[in-house]
C-alpha positions in Angstrom: 11.9 6.8 16.8 13.9 7.1 13.6 11.1 7.5 11.0 12.2 8.2 7.4 9.8 9.2 4.7 10.1 7.4 1.4 10.4 10.2 -1.1 9.4 8.0 -4.0 6.1 6.9 -2.4 5.2 10.2 -0.8 3.5 12.9 -2.7 1.0 15.7 -2.1 -2.3 15.6 -4.0 -5.0 18.2 -4.5 -8.4 16.5 -4.2 -10.0 19.8 -5.2 -8.5 19.3 -8.7 -10.0 15.8 -9.0 -6.9 13.8 -8.0 -7.3 10.6 -6.1 -5.2 8.2 -4.2 -5.2 4.6 -2.9 -4.4 3.6 0.6 -4.9 0.2 2.4 -7.1 -1.2 -0.3 -9.4 1.9 -0.5 -9.6 4.5 -3.3 -10.0 8.0 -1.9 -11.5 10.9 -4.0 -13.5 14.1 -3.5 -17.1 14.0 -4.8 -20.1 16.3 -4.6 -23.2 14.9 -2.8 -26.7 15.1 -4.1 -27.2 18.0 -1.6 -24.4 19.9 -3.3 -21.8 19.5 -0.5 -18.3 18.2 -1.1 -17.1 15.1 0.8 -14.4 12.5 0.6 -15.6 9.3 -1.0 -13.7 6.1 -0.2 -14.5 2.7 -1.5 -12.7 -0.6 -2.2 -10.2 -0.4 -5.1 -11.0 -2.4 -8.2 -8.0 -4.6 -7.4 -9.5 -5.6 -4.0 -12.8 -6.5 -5.6 -11.1 -8.6 -8.3 -8.9 -10.3 -5.7 -11.8 -11.5 -3.6 -13.8 -12.6 -6.7 -10.7 -14.6 -7.9 -10.4 -16.4 -4.6 -14.1 -17.4 -4.6 -13.9 -18.4 -8.3 -11.0 -20.6 -7.5 -13.0 -22.3 -4.7 -15.9 -23.0 -7.0 -13.5 -24.3 -9.7 -11.7 -26.6 -7.4 -14.9 -28.0 -5.9 -17.1 -28.2 -9.0 -18.4 -31.7 -8.1 -18.9 -31.0 -4.4 -22.2 -30.0 -2.8 -22.8 -26.3 -2.2 -22.6 -26.9 1.5 -18.9 -27.8 1.1 -18.3 -24.8 -1.1 -20.2 -22.6 1.4 -17.9 -23.7 4.3 -14.9 -22.5 2.2 -16.3 -19.2 0.9 -18.1 -17.9 4.0 -14.9 -17.0 5.9 -13.5 -15.3 2.8 -16.6 -13.2 2.3 -17.0 -12.4 6.0 -13.4 -11.2 6.3 -13.5 -9.1 3.1 -16.9 -7.5 4.0 -15.8 -6.8 7.6 -12.7 -5.0 6.3 -14.4 -2.9 3.6 -17.7 -2.2 5.4 -16.7 1.4 6.2 -16.9 4.2 3.7 -18.9 4.1 0.4 -18.7 0.4 -0.3 -22.3 -0.4 -1.0 -22.0 -0.3 -4.9 -19.0 -2.6 -4.7 -20.8 -4.9 -2.3 -23.8 -5.1 -4.6 -21.6 -6.0 -7.6 -19.9 -8.8 -5.6 -23.2 -10.1 -4.3 -24.8 -10.2 -7.7 -21.8 -12.0 -9.1 -21.8 -14.5 -6.2 -25.5 -15.2 -6.7 -24.8 -16.1 -10.4 -21.9 -18.4 -9.3 -24.1 -20.1 -6.8 -27.0 -20.6 -9.2 -24.6 -21.9 -11.9 -23.1 -24.3 -9.4 -26.5 -25.7 -8.4 -27.7 -26.0 -12.0 -24.6 -27.9 -13.1 -25.2 -30.3 -10.2 -28.7 -30.9 -11.6 -27.3 -31.4 -15.1 -29.1 -28.3 -16.4 -28.0 -25.1 -18.1 -28.5 -21.5 -16.9 -28.4 -19.8 -13.5 -31.7 -21.1 -12.0 -33.3 -17.6 -11.8 -36.8 -19.2 -12.0 -36.0 -21.9 -9.4 -34.6 -19.9 -6.5 -34.8 -16.3 -5.3 -31.6 -14.6 -4.2 -32.8 -14.3 -0.6 -34.0 -18.0 -0.7 -30.6 -19.2 -1.9 -28.7 -17.4 0.8 -31.1 -18.5 3.5 -31.5 -22.1 2.4 -27.7 -22.7 2.1 -26.7 -20.4 5.0 -24.3 -18.4 2.8 -22.9 -15.2 4.2 -25.0 -12.3 3.0 -24.5 -9.4 5.5 -23.2 -7.0 2.8 -24.0 -3.9 4.7 -22.0 -0.8 5.2 -21.6 0.3 8.8 -22.7 3.8 9.7 -20.0 6.4 10.3 -19.6 7.4 13.9 -19.4 11.2 14.2 -17.7 12.7 17.2 -19.9 15.3 19.1 -18.9 18.9 18.7 -17.4 20.4 21.8 
């Protein structure tokens, strides 16, 4: 195989000095844990989060007058694919942010359908909304598999 390294894109970083890098939609950096140990932290880049939120926002905008079940059928595959890709690493904070934002979008959509203002916080619980309308809500990070020492 004739593999050539692109010198413009290739560089060496020193994570010990606080440098970070992005790769395949993840942002990699070195952080100290609560126990005082150093580890590599990788989570979805801000751009990846913004991109999925823009896709979902576009679906809500294009289907403003449609029932939530129609919107759900369009956003569930987007959410499922995005979460499945980013469920490794340290994605839980990003997942929480996206889920909170999505909950507000859903509440606003339902309230507009009723001709009312607000997000409907007093009408529906978050868990109830996701269960009632069968919206994808499995925003869980999968545990890391550690190889046994030999």
